[in-house]
C-alpha positions in Angstrom: -36.0 -99.4 68.4 -32.8 -101.3 70.0 -29.9 -101.2 68.3 -27.2 -104.3 69.2 -23.7 -103.6 68.7 -20.2 -105.1 69.4 -17.7 -102.3 71.3 -14.1 -102.5 70.1 -11.7 -104.3 72.8 -14.4 -106.4 74.2 -13.5 -109.7 75.2 -15.4 -112.7 74.2 -17.6 -113.8 77.7 -15.6 -111.1 80.0 -18.0 -108.8 82.1 -18.2 -105.4 81.1 -20.4 -102.3 81.5 -22.4 -101.3 78.8 -21.4 -98.6 76.7 -25.0 -96.6 75.3 -25.8 -93.9 73.1 -29.4 -92.3 72.1 -29.5 -91.7 68.2 -31.4 -88.8 67.6 -32.3 -88.0 63.9 -31.9 -84.4 62.3 -31.3 -82.3 59.9 -27.9 -80.5 61.0 -26.1 -83.3 63.7 -23.1 -81.2 63.9 -25.3 -77.6 65.4 -26.8 -80.4 68.0 -24.0 -81.8 68.9 -22.1 -78.5 69.6 -25.4 -77.8 71.3 -25.7 -80.8 73.6 -22.3 -80.9 74.4 -22.5 -77.1 75.9 -26.0 -77.9 78.0 -25.3 -81.1 79.1 -21.1 -80.3 80.0 -20.1 -83.3 77.9 -17.3 -83.4 74.7 -18.1 -83.5 70.7 -15.8 -86.7 69.8 -12.9 -86.1 67.2 -13.4 -88.7 65.2 -10.4 -87.3 62.4 -7.8 -89.8 63.4 -10.1 -92.5 62.2 -11.2 -90.6 59.3 -8.0 -89.6 58.2 -6.9 -93.5 58.7 -9.8 -94.3 56.6 -9.0 -91.9 53.3 -5.4 -93.1 53.2 -6.8 -96.6 52.8 -9.6 -95.2 50.3 -12.2 -96.9 52.3 -14.0 -93.4 52.8 -14.3 -90.5 50.6 -13.9 -86.8 51.0 -17.9 -86.7 49.9 -19.0 -88.2 53.8 -17.1 -85.1 55.3 -17.0 -82.0 56.0 -15.5 -79.4 58.6 -15.7 -78.7 61.5 -14.2 -77.2 64.7 -10.9 -77.0 62.1 -11.3 -81.3 61.9 -12.7 -83.4 59.6 -15.9 -85.1 60.6 -18.5 -87.2 58.9 -20.5 -85.1 57.7 -23.8 -87.1 58.6 -23.3 -88.2 61.9 -21.8 -86.4 65.3 -21.3 -87.5 68.7 -21.2 -86.2 72.0 -20.1 -88.0 74.8 -19.8 -87.6 79.0 -15.9 -86.5 79.3 -15.5 -89.4 82.6 -16.4 -92.5 79.8 -13.6 -94.1 78.3 -12.6 -93.2 74.3 -11.5 -96.1 72.0 -8.3 -94.4 71.0 -8.5 -96.4 67.6 -11.8 -94.5 66.0 -12.9 -91.6 68.7 -15.7 -93.0 69.8 -16.7 -92.8 73.1 -17.5 -96.0 75.1 -19.7 -95.3 77.9 -22.5 -92.6 77.2 -23.1 -90.9 74.0 -25.8 -89.1 72.0 -25.7 -89.4 68.2 -26.9 -86.9 66.2 -27.5 -88.6 62.6 -28.9 -86.7 59.4 -32.5 -87.4 57.6 -33.9 -86.2 55.3 -36.5 -85.8 56.2 -38.5 -82.4 58.4 -39.7 -83.4 61.6 -43.8 -83.8 61.3 -44.8 -84.7 64.4 -44.2 -84.4 68.6 -40.8 -86.2 69.8 -41.6 -89.2 71.4 -38.1 -88.6 73.9 -36.9 -85.8 75.1 -33.7 -85.0 77.1 -34.5 -83.4 80.8 -32.0 -81.1 82.0 -31.7 -80.9 85.9 -30.5 -77.1 86.8 -30.1 -77.5 91.0 -32.0 -76.0 93.4 -32.5 -72.0 92.9 -30.9 -72.0 88.9 -33.7 -73.3 86.4 -34.3 -69.7 85.4 -29.8 -69.5 85.0 -30.2 -72.3 83.4 -32.7 -71.7 81.1 -30.8 -68.1 80.2 -28.1 -70.2 79.1 -29.7 -72.6 76.7 -31.3 -69.5 75.2 -27.6 -68.5 74.6 -26.7 -71.6 73.2 -29.2 -70.9 70.7 -33.2 -73.3 72.4 -36.0 -71.7 72.8 -38.7 -71.5 75.8 -41.6 -73.2 74.3 -43.5 -72.5 78.0 -43.6 -72.7 81.5 -45.1 -74.4 83.1 -46.4 -74.1 87.7 -48.8 -77.3 88.1 -49.0 -78.2 92.0 -46.1 -81.4 91.7 -44.2 -78.9 90.2 -42.3 -76.2 87.8 -40.1 -76.6 84.9 -39.7 -74.8 81.4 -40.1 -76.7 78.3 -38.1 -75.5 76.2 -36.7 -76.3 72.0 -33.2 -77.2 71.4 -31.9 -74.9 68.4 -32.6 -77.4 65.1 -36.1 -78.3 66.4 -38.7 -76.0 65.2 -41.2 -74.3 68.0 
């Protein structure tokens, strides 16, 4: 599925670089955001300024919020963004490369159709595997084939 969305502040007819986000369903969006921010060198988005404004207007209630890293956050969604990409100053939302984790009520029942490959660089795979394990990932299997070697892992929110 593809969703087309308006980009805040985009002028009509202006040629612009498209931002994108990959939306990942999960049980614990904040745990996933923390893991992937650390794994990829991304930043967890801070929407607290927007949230405070919406609370002040009475547009949202406390029932859809949690506290995460000492600030208010959306209960059912958390995003990470590339640190060099622009940010909408009014919302704290990244305008470039993003991963959005959204809470869904149902558990995972089948194999993922999508995964993220983390490229460690020459000779650094085992170091990277150890770092990801330290962040909560688990090794599922190590693969050695004529086409190459890699390690299949699960993130902290995915059953092995």
